[in-house]
C-alpha positions, 0 to 999 in steps of 0.5 A: 116354632118353640114357645117360651116355656119349652126354650126356658125348660131346655135352656134349663136343662143346658141347651146355649141354643134355646136360651138364644132362642129367647135372648133374641126372641125378647130383647128387643122388648126389654130394651124397650121396657127398660128404655121407657123407665131410665134417662139413658140408652147405655143404662136401658142396653145394661139394664137388659143385660143384666136382666138376660144374664140372670136369666142364663143363670136361673133358667130353671127358677121358670117353673112354667107358671104363668107365661115365661114372659111373665117370668121374664119381666118380673126379673127385669121390674125386680132389677130396675126398681134395684137399681133404682133404689140402690142409685146404680146398675147391678152386674152380678149376674155378668160378672159371674158369665164373665161378661166383658163391659160392652162399648156401646157406639153412638150407632148402637145407642140410636139404634138402642132408641130407634127400637125402643120406638119400634117396641113402643109402635109395636106394643101399642098396635097389639094392645089396640087389638086387645079387647077393652077390658082385656086390655084394661087388666093387662095394663092394670097389673103388668105396668101399673102392677096392682093386684088382682084383687083390686082389679078385679074391683075395679072392673066388677068381676072376679080374680079368676077372670081377671087373671085370665084376661091378664093371661090371655091378653099377654099371650096374644100379644106375644103373638102378635108381635111375632115377627116373622123369623119368630123374635119379638 
């Protein structure tokens, strides 16, 4: 099974199948991430769609520094902030790809909420398996969006140690959340 980093490198070379694997691997998790932050499943779906459209247009922007999932969630987080600030969800990347808006049925909307709930349960279980200092570093960095110096001061360790803990946590979460077909 190819890593996320390998998939993005292949997608940057024009391998649409590699992008499709990356998309399927992370779609539910990105939808769940968005669903926890917006009031409706439609908004979560639109934000996730735009996130992956941006990734599809710019896979070469991932430089191989850090986890590919951190890069993906950075895009998602920036898109969410921008959308909240503007009061609307941007669709420029989807329009560039000539993607038609998806018409979601009631069953689709219910499935989005179910996936978000399942993703939450799976994530909580994976987080519980992390050592406490590693979990603290990850949550402070990813969820609370705090800087490494601040986290290091709180945890009474070096920034380098915090970076290692966050990287280790992301790697373990990804490995712990992969299901039998290799997707998240």
